[in-house]
MMTF fields as JSON, N, C-alpha, C and O atoms, coordinates in Angstrom:
{
  "mmtfVersion": "1.0.0",
  "mmtfProducer": "UNKNOWN",
  "numBonds": 355,
  "numAtoms": 356,
  "numGroups": 89,
  "numChains": 1,
  "numModels": 1,
  "chainsPerModel": [1],
  "groupsPerChain": [89],
  "chainIdList": ["A"],
  "bondAtomList": [4, 2, 8, 6, 12, 10, 16, 14, 20, 18, 24, 22, 28, 26, 32, 30, 36, 34, 40, 38, 44, 42, 48, 46, 52, 50, 56, 54, 60, 58, 64, 62, 68, 66, 72, 70, 76, 74, 80, 78, 84, 82, 88, 86, 92, 90, 96, 94, 100, 98, 104, 102, 108, 106, 112, 110, 116, 114, 120, 118, 124, 122, 128, 126, 132, 130, 136, 134, 140, 138, 144, 142, 148, 146, 152, 150, 156, 154, 160, 158, 164, 162, 168, 166, 172, 170, 176, 174, 180, 178, 184, 182, 188, 186, 192, 190, 196, 194, 200, 198, 204, 202, 208, 206, 212, 210, 216, 214, 220, 218, 224, 222, 228, 226, 232, 230, 236, 234, 240, 238, 244, 242, 248, 246, 252, 250, 256, 254, 260, 258, 264, 262, 268, 266, 272, 270, 276, 274, 280, 278, 284, 282, 288, 286, 292, 290, 296, 294, 300, 298, 304, 302, 308, 306, 312, 310, 316, 314, 320, 318, 324, 322, 328, 326, 332, 330, 336, 334, 340, 338, 344, 342, 348, 346, 352, 350],
  "bondOrderList": [1, 1, 1, 1, 1, 1, 1, 1, 1, 1, 1, 1, 1, 1, 1, 1, 1, 1, 1, 1, 1, 1, 1, 1, 1, 1, 1, 1, 1, 1, 1, 1, 1, 1, 1, 1, 1, 1, 1, 1, 1, 1, 1, 1, 1, 1, 1, 1, 1, 1, 1, 1, 1, 1, 1, 1, 1, 1, 1, 1, 1, 1, 1, 1, 1, 1, 1, 1, 1, 1, 1, 1, 1, 1, 1, 1, 1, 1, 1, 1, 1, 1, 1, 1, 1, 1, 1, 1],
  "groupList": [{"groupName": "MET", "atomNameList": ["N", "CA", "C", "O"], "elementList": ["N", "C", "C", "O"], "formalChargeList": [0, 0, 0, 0], "bondAtomList": [1, 0, 2, 1, 3, 2], "bondOrderList": [1, 1, 2], "singleLetterCode": "M", "chemCompType": "L-PEPTIDE LINKING"}, {"groupName": "SER", "atomNameList": ["N", "CA", "C", "O"], "elementList": ["N", "C", "C", "O"], "formalChargeList": [0, 0, 0, 0], "bondAtomList": [1, 0, 2, 1, 3, 2], "bondOrderList": [1, 1, 2], "singleLetterCode": "S", "chemCompType": "L-PEPTIDE LINKING"}, {"groupName": "THR", "atomNameList": ["N", "CA", "C", "O"], "elementList": ["N", "C", "C", "O"], "formalChargeList": [0, 0, 0, 0], "bondAtomList": [1, 0, 2, 1, 3, 2], "bondOrderList": [1, 1, 2], "singleLetterCode": "T", "chemCompType": "L-PEPTIDE LINKING"}, {"groupName": "ASP", "atomNameList": ["N", "CA", "C", "O"], "elementList": ["N", "C", "C", "O"], "formalChargeList": [0, 0, 0, 0], "bondAtomList": [1, 0, 2, 1, 3, 2], "bondOrderList": [1, 1, 2], "singleLetterCode": "D", "chemCompType": "L-PEPTIDE LINKING"}, {"groupName": "ALA", "atomNameList": ["N", "CA", "C", "O"], "elementList": ["N", "C", "C", "O"], "formalChargeList": [0, 0, 0, 0], "bondAtomList": [1, 0, 2, 1, 3, 2], "bondOrderList": [1, 1, 2], "singleLetterCode": "A", "chemCompType": "L-PEPTIDE LINKING"}, {"groupName": "ASN", "atomNameList": ["N", "CA", "C", "O"], "elementList": ["N", "C", "C", "O"], "formalChargeList": [0, 0, 0, 0], "bondAtomList": [1, 0, 2, 1, 3, 2], "bondOrderList": [1, 1, 2], "singleLetterCode": "N", "chemCompType": "L-PEPTIDE LINKING"}, {"groupName": "GLY", "atomNameList": ["N", "CA", "C", "O"], "elementList": ["N", "C", "C", "O"], "formalChargeList": [0, 0, 0, 0], "bondAtomList": [1, 0, 2, 1, 3, 2], "bondOrderList": [1, 1, 2], "singleLetterCode": "G", "chemCompType": "PEPTIDE LINKING"}, {"groupName": "VAL", "atomNameList": ["N", "CA", "C", "O"], "elementList": ["N", "C", "C", "O"], "formalChargeList": [0, 0, 0, 0], "bondAtomList": [1, 0, 2, 1, 3, 2], "bondOrderList": [1, 1, 2], "singleLetterCode": "V", "chemCompType": "L-PEPTIDE LINKING"}, {"groupName": "LYS", "atomNameList": ["N", "CA", "C", "O"], "elementList": ["N", "C", "C", "O"], "formalChargeList": [0, 0, 0, 0], "bondAtomList": [1, 0, 2, 1, 3, 2], "bondOrderList": [1, 1, 2], "singleLetterCode": "K", "chemCompType": "L-PEPTIDE LINKING"}, {"groupName": "LEU", "atomNameList": ["N", "CA", "C", "O"], "elementList": ["N", "C", "C", "O"], "formalChargeList": [0, 0, 0, 0], "bondAtomList": [1, 0, 2, 1, 3, 2], "bondOrderList": [1, 1, 2], "singleLetterCode": "L", "chemCompType": "L-PEPTIDE LINKING"}, {"groupName": "PRO", "atomNameList": ["N", "CA", "C", "O"], "elementList": ["N", "C", "C", "O"], "formalChargeList": [0, 0, 0, 0], "bondAtomList": [1, 0, 2, 1, 3, 2], "bondOrderList": [1, 1, 2], "singleLetterCode": "P", "chemCompType": "L-PEPTIDE LINKING"}, {"groupName": "ARG", "atomNameList": ["N", "CA", "C", "O"], "elementList": ["N", "C", "C", "O"], "formalChargeList": [0, 0, 0, 0], "bondAtomList": [1, 0, 2, 1, 3, 2], "bondOrderList": [1, 1, 2], "singleLetterCode": "R", "chemCompType": "L-PEPTIDE LINKING"}, {"groupName": "GLU", "atomNameList": ["N", "CA", "C", "O"], "elementList": ["N", "C", "C", "O"], "formalChargeList": [0, 0, 0, 0], "bondAtomList": [1, 0, 2, 1, 3, 2], "bondOrderList": [1, 1, 2], "singleLetterCode": "E", "chemCompType": "L-PEPTIDE LINKING"}, {"groupName": "ILE", "atomNameList": ["N", "CA", "C", "O"], "elementList": ["N", "C", "C", "O"], "formalChargeList": [0, 0, 0, 0], "bondAtomList": [1, 0, 2, 1, 3, 2], "bondOrderList": [1, 1, 2], "singleLetterCode": "I", "chemCompType": "L-PEPTIDE LINKING"}, {"groupName": "TYR", "atomNameList": ["N", "CA", "C", "O"], "elementList": ["N", "C", "C", "O"], "formalChargeList": [0, 0, 0, 0], "bondAtomList": [1, 0, 2, 1, 3, 2], "bondOrderList": [1, 1, 2], "singleLetterCode": "Y", "chemCompType": "L-PEPTIDE LINKING"}, {"groupName": "PHE", "atomNameList": ["N", "CA", "C", "O"], "elementList": ["N", "C", "C", "O"], "formalChargeList": [0, 0, 0, 0], "bondAtomList": [1, 0, 2, 1, 3, 2], "bondOrderList": [1, 1, 2], "singleLetterCode": "F", "chemCompType": "L-PEPTIDE LINKING"}, {"groupName": "GLN", "atomNameList": ["N", "CA", "C", "O"], "elementList": ["N", "C", "C", "O"], "formalChargeList": [0, 0, 0, 0], "bondAtomList": [1, 0, 2, 1, 3, 2], "bondOrderList": [1, 1, 2], "singleLetterCode": "Q", "chemCompType": "L-PEPTIDE LINKING"}],
  "groupTypeList": [0, 1, 2, 3, 4, 5, 3, 6, 3, 6, 3, 0, 7, 8, 9, 5, 7, 8, 7, 10, 8, 11, 9, 9, 12, 12, 13, 3, 12, 9, 4, 3, 12, 9, 12, 14, 2, 5, 11, 1, 12, 15, 13, 11, 12, 7, 9, 11, 3, 2, 2, 12, 10, 13, 9, 2, 10, 6, 4, 16, 12, 6, 7, 1, 12, 6, 14, 4, 3, 7, 4, 4, 6, 11, 2, 0, 1, 2, 3, 12, 4, 11, 12, 11, 9, 6, 13, 3, 3],
  "groupIdList": [1, 2, 3, 4, 5, 6, 7, 8, 9, 10, 11, 12, 13, 14, 15, 16, 17, 18, 19, 20, 21, 22, 23, 24, 25, 26, 27, 28, 29, 30, 31, 32, 33, 34, 35, 36, 37, 38, 39, 40, 41, 42, 43, 44, 45, 46, 47, 48, 49, 50, 51, 52, 53, 54, 55, 56, 57, 58, 59, 60, 61, 62, 63, 64, 65, 66, 67, 68, 69, 70, 71, 72, 73, 74, 75, 76, 77, 78, 79, 80, 81, 82, 83, 84, 85, 86, 87, 88, 89],
  "secStructList": [7, 7, 7, 7, 1, 1, 7, 1, 1, 7, 1, 7, 7, 7, 7, 7, 7, 7, 7, 7, 2, 2, 2, 2, 2, 2, 2, 2, 2, 2, 2, 2, 2, 6, 6, 7, 1, 1, 2, 2, 2, 2, 2, 2, 2, 2, 2, 2, 2, 2, 2, 1, 7, 1, 1, 7, 2, 2, 2, 2, 2, 2, 2, 2, 2, 2, 2, 2, 2, 2, 2, 6, 6, 7, 7, 7, 7, 2, 2, 2, 2, 2, 2, 2, 2, 6, 7, 7, 7],
  "xCoordList": [-5.545, -5.412, -4.166, -3.094, -4.321, -3.2, -2.5, -3.146, -1.176, -0.425, 0.458, 1.241, 0.342, 1.163, 0.656, -0.539, 1.554, 1.163, 0.735, -0.154, 1.368, 1.001, 0.888, 1.899, -0.337, -0.546, -0.687, -1.347, -0.074, -0.12, -1.235, -1.395, -2.016, -3.112, -2.664, -3.512, -1.369, -0.875, -0.581, -0.439, -0.496, -0.177, -1.311, -2.49, -0.921, -1.905, -2.369, -1.582, -3.63, -4.226, -4.877, -5.567, -4.659, -5.228, -6.709, -7.097, -7.525, -8.962, -9.352, -9.106, -9.949, -10.4, -11.882, -12.683, -12.243, -13.631, -13.975, -13.205, -15.126, -15.606, -16.564, -17.457, -16.37, -17.253, -17.605, -16.84, -18.745, -19.08, -18.03, -17.448, -17.798, -16.785, -17.032, -16.09, -18.297, -18.633, -18.185, -17.676, -18.38, -17.971, -16.45, -15.926, -15.745, -14.288, -13.779, -12.813, -14.429, -14.044, -14.258, -13.434, -15.375, -15.637, -14.614, -14.15, -14.265, -13.254, -11.933, -11.289, -11.531, -10.267, -10.286, -9.292, -11.416, -11.528, -11.405, -10.677, -12.118, -12.056, -10.667, -10.147, -10.071, -8.729, -7.748, -6.888, -7.872, -6.991, -7.274, -6.352, -8.542, -8.938, -8.481, -8.079, -8.545, -8.143, -6.66, -6.185, -5.943, -4.488, -3.994, -2.965, -4.737, -4.234, -3.228, -3.355, -2.245, -1.228, -1.825, -1.422, -2.788, -3.432, -4.813, -5.174, -5.576, -6.95, -6.978, -7.926, -5.972, -5.958, -5.916, -6.623, -5.091, -5.029, -6.383, -6.843, -7.011, -8.316, -9.342, -10.075, -9.396, -10.375, -10.112, -11.059, -8.838, -8.519, -9.051, -9.62, -8.863, -9.335, -10.859, -11.397, -11.548, -13.011, -13.467, -14.401, -12.81, -13.162, -12.896, -13.7, -11.774, -11.476, -12.543, -13.025, -12.912, -13.923, -15.271, -16.042, -15.552, -16.818, -16.825, -17.843, -15.701, -15.659, -15.179, -15.382, -14.551, -14.049, -14.626, -13.936, -15.879, -16.513, -15.674, -15.118, -15.59, -14.802, -15.637, -15.09, -16.957, -17.814, -18.134, -18.352, -18.161, -18.579, -20.074, -20.764, -20.58, -22.023, -22.865, -23.906, -22.423, -23.167, -23.183, -24.197, -22.046, -21.982, -22.841, -23.503, -22.835, -23.676, -25.15, -25.923, -25.532, -26.917, -27.254, -28.347, -26.323, -26.55, -26.727, -27.572, -25.936, -26.071, -27.435, -28.102, -27.852, -29.157, -30.283, -31.238, -30.158, -31.166, -31.185, -32.248, -30.005, -29.937, -30.648, -31.386, -30.421, -31.119, -32.627, -33.397, -33.049, -34.482, -35.05, -36.165, -34.307, -34.755, -34.918, -35.89, -33.969, -34.066, -35.299, -36.065, -35.494, -36.636, -37.962, -38.937, -38.004, -39.235, -39.405, -40.405, -38.442, -38.551, -38.217, -38.603, -37.504, -37.154, -35.79, -34.962, -35.566, -34.306, -34.605, -35.746, -33.57, -33.733, -32.444, -31.379, -32.558, -31.383, -30.51, -30.952, -29.282, -28.395, -28.949, -28.807, -29.579, -30.183, -31.305, -31.418, -32.143, -33.22, -32.643, -33.157, -31.588, -30.973, -30.388, -30.564, -29.697, -29.143, -30.237, -30.097, -31.338, -32.442, -33.054, -33.32, -33.278, -33.871, -32.98, -33.478, -31.638, -30.691, -30.247, -29.499, -30.717, -30.353, -28.909, -28.295, -28.343, -26.936, -26.869, -27.512, -26.071, -25.86, -24.678, -23.813, -24.65, -23.537, -22.207, -21.191],
  "yCoordList": [15.535, 14.881, 15.392, 15.466, 15.74, 16.254, 15.12, 14.235, 15.152, 14.129, 14.734, 14.028, 16.038, 16.708, 16.372, 16.492, 15.947, 15.651, 16.92, 16.891, 18.042, 19.316, 20.314, 20.745, 20.681, 21.517, 22.994, 23.723, 23.449, 24.867, 25.254, 26.436, 24.289, 24.587, 24.629, 24.702, 24.587, 24.613, 23.216, 22.266, 23.122, 21.834, 20.844, 21.196, 19.597, 18.526, 18.075, 18.052, 17.722, 17.247, 15.905, 15.743, 14.951, 13.626, 13.645, 14.224, 13.008, 12.927, 11.455, 10.775, 10.963, 9.574, 9.529, 10.234, 8.695, 8.581, 7.109, 6.34, 6.723, 5.349, 5.331, 6.172, 4.368, 4.198, 2.722, 1.872, 2.403, 1.004, 0.335, 0.982, -0.941, -1.668, -1.561, -1.413, -1.637, -1.555, -0.223, -0.175, 0.869, 2.185, 2.28, 2.848, 1.725, 1.735, 0.974, 1.392, -0.133, -0.897, -0.068, -0.1, 0.685, 1.546, 2.676, 3.017, 3.254, 4.312, 3.78, 4.416, 2.611, 2.022, 1.713, 1.935, 1.2, 0.904, 2.182, 2.218, 3.227, 4.497, 5.113, 5.588, 5.099, 5.668, 4.94, 5.566, 3.627, 2.837, 3.112, 3.31, 3.12, 3.356, 4.728, 4.879, 5.726, 7.086, 7.353, 8.479, 6.309, 6.324, 7.254, 7.913, 7.3, 7.994, 7.077, 5.854, 7.651, 6.863, 6.106, 4.979, 6.728, 6.076, 6.673, 7.672, 6.061, 6.52, 7.897, 8.653, 8.243, 9.562, 10.677, 11.676, 10.513, 11.526, 11.658, 12.764, 10.528, 10.531, 11.26, 12.117, 10.927, 11.534, 13.029, 13.815, 13.44, 14.875, 15.606, 16.692, 15.005, 15.639, 15.761, 16.796, 14.717, 14.756, 15.843, 16.589, 15.932, 16.971, 18.364, 19.273, 18.546, 19.852, 20.204, 21.336, 19.224, 19.481, 19.829, 20.597, 19.264, 19.516, 20.872, 21.564, 21.252, 22.489, 23.687, 24.828, 23.452, 24.528, 24.368, 23.889, 24.762, 24.571, 25.177, 26.266, 24.466, 24.948, 25.79, 26.413, 25.812, 26.621, 27.95, 28.004, 29.0, 30.294, 30.221, 29.339, 31.118, 31.107, 31.198, 30.548, 31.992, 32.097, 30.779, 30.397, 30.095, 28.808, 27.781, 26.966, 27.813, 26.898, 27.132, 26.183, 28.401, 28.732, 28.201, 27.681, 28.333, 27.823, 26.312, 25.792, 25.617, 24.16, 23.803, 22.896, 24.509, 24.258, 24.497, 23.723, 25.571, 25.861, 24.77, 24.395, 24.263, 23.18, 21.929, 21.289, 21.585, 20.425, 20.651, 19.727, 21.872, 22.191, 22.06, 21.565, 22.492, 22.343, 20.878, 20.504, 20.048, 18.61, 18.03, 17.296, 18.357, 17.83, 18.266, 17.516, 19.479, 20.01, 19.61, 19.963, 18.882, 18.453, 19.534, 19.427, 20.582, 21.687, 21.449, 22.357, 20.25, 19.916, 19.251, 18.888, 19.096, 18.4, 17.657, 17.969, 16.689, 15.92, 16.762, 17.79, 16.323, 17.048, 17.001, 17.965, 15.887, 15.797, 16.816, 17.458, 16.97, 17.964, 19.382, 20.216, 19.642, 20.976, 21.246, 22.339, 20.273, 20.459, 20.745, 21.629, 19.988, 20.195, 21.574, 22.265, 21.977, 23.276, 24.415, 25.429, 24.243, 25.269, 25.151, 25.992, 24.093, 23.909, 23.525, 23.924, 22.75, 22.335, 20.885, 19.999, 20.666, 19.305, 18.682, 19.39, 17.364, 16.666, 16.979, 16.465],
  "zCoordList": [0.219, 1.502, 2.181, 1.58, 3.435, 4.205, 4.93, 5.492, 4.914, 5.631, 6.697, 7.331, 6.903, 7.913, 9.298, 9.566, 10.194, 11.567, 12.279, 13.129, 11.932, 12.531, 11.391, 10.837, 11.038, 9.85, 10.164, 9.423, 11.257, 11.56, 12.5, 12.805, 12.972, 13.882, 15.332, 16.222, 15.605, 16.976, 17.478, 16.709, 18.796, 19.408, 19.209, 19.258, 18.985, 18.827, 20.211, 21.157, 20.323, 21.561, 21.277, 20.27, 22.159, 21.97, 22.344, 23.358, 21.513, 21.725, 21.691, 20.695, 22.752, 22.796, 22.472, 23.085, 21.504, 21.076, 20.926, 20.352, 21.441, 21.27, 20.082, 19.982, 19.184, 18.035, 17.923, 18.379, 17.327, 17.112, 16.215, 15.345, 16.43, 15.675, 14.167, 13.389, 13.762, 12.341, 11.746, 10.626, 12.509, 12.034, 11.928, 10.97, 12.908, 12.861, 11.631, 10.993, 11.31, 10.114, 8.858, 7.944, 8.806, 7.644, 7.557, 6.469, 8.703, 8.731, 8.202, 7.368, 8.689, 8.246, 6.753, 6.061, 6.249, 4.813, 3.985, 2.992, 4.398, 3.67, 3.724, 2.714, 4.912, 5.059, 4.158, 3.537, 4.083, 3.226, 1.752, 0.96, 1.397, 0.0, -0.491, -1.645, 0.392, 0.029, 0.279, 0.127, 0.662, 0.823, 1.929, 1.783, 3.035, 4.219, 4.902, 4.834, 5.551, 6.23, 7.407, 7.695, 8.089, 9.225, 9.447, 8.824, 10.329, 10.569, 11.221, 11.005, 12.009, 12.646, 11.606, 11.739, 10.572, 9.507, 8.827, 8.545, 8.569, 7.921, 8.789, 8.295, 10.066, 10.972, 11.131, 11.174, 11.219, 11.291, 10.062, 10.174, 8.894, 7.662, 7.653, 7.26, 8.082, 8.142, 9.111, 8.817, 10.259, 11.223, 10.667, 10.874, 9.962, 9.342, 8.319, 8.278, 7.487, 6.465, 7.082, 6.507, 8.247, 8.923, 9.614, 9.616, 10.198, 10.974, 10.17, 10.587, 9.033, 8.185, 6.782, 5.883, 6.586, 5.282, 4.158, 4.304, 3.046, 1.919, 0.956, 0.046, 1.151, 0.299, 0.976, 2.186, 0.197, 0.722, 1.041, 0.53, 1.867, 2.152, 0.878, 0.775, -0.083, -1.347, -2.116, -2.7, -2.106, -2.792, -2.073, -2.715, -0.735, 0.029, -0.29, -0.418, -0.415, -0.763, -2.162, -2.384, -3.09, -4.437, -4.46, -5.188, -3.671, -3.591, -3.011, -3.508, -1.962, -1.354, -2.358, -2.433, -3.123, -4.146, -5.208, -5.702, -5.558, -6.532, -6.044, -6.793, -4.782, -4.216, -4.205, -4.468, -3.904, -3.901, -5.309, -5.476, -6.327, -7.713, -8.082, -8.738, -7.663, -7.959, -7.281, -7.905, -6.003, -5.252, -5.865, -5.834, -6.425, -7.009, -8.477, -9.103, -9.022, -10.418, -11.423, -12.588, -11.003, -11.907, -12.556, -12.62, -13.027, -13.686, -15.019, -15.304, -15.829, -17.107, -17.423, -16.89, -18.282, -18.678, -19.609, -20.123, -19.818, -20.738, -22.156, -22.908, -22.527, -23.859, -24.018, -25.063, -22.981, -23.032, -23.131, -23.876, -22.385, -22.43, -23.807, -24.345, -24.387, -25.742, -26.75, -27.595, -26.661, -27.592, -27.421, -28.404, -26.177, -25.889, -26.381, -26.869, -26.25, -26.664, -28.116, -28.615, -28.798, -30.193, -30.389, -31.379, -29.458, -29.53, -30.002, -29.44, -31.053, -31.531, -30.794, -30.278, -30.751, -30.073, -30.656, -30.188]
}
């Protein structure tokens, strides 16, 4: 979690956004639970995570393939994998 008011992205610009009260309450709860100093820091981090993906395109493709495998039932439990590979606990 970043707590820098200015993290090297240049000058800060104020952005006014209207959100439903319920959403603001959830934002405040999450920001508090994750120990952000204030909701602005939390929202900046969420926006950074949304606009600056931390996964490479190859990793994103792998995650997508993993979700497709789960949806298609091409997965197994850890117990099944151990049995198939002959690994004891």
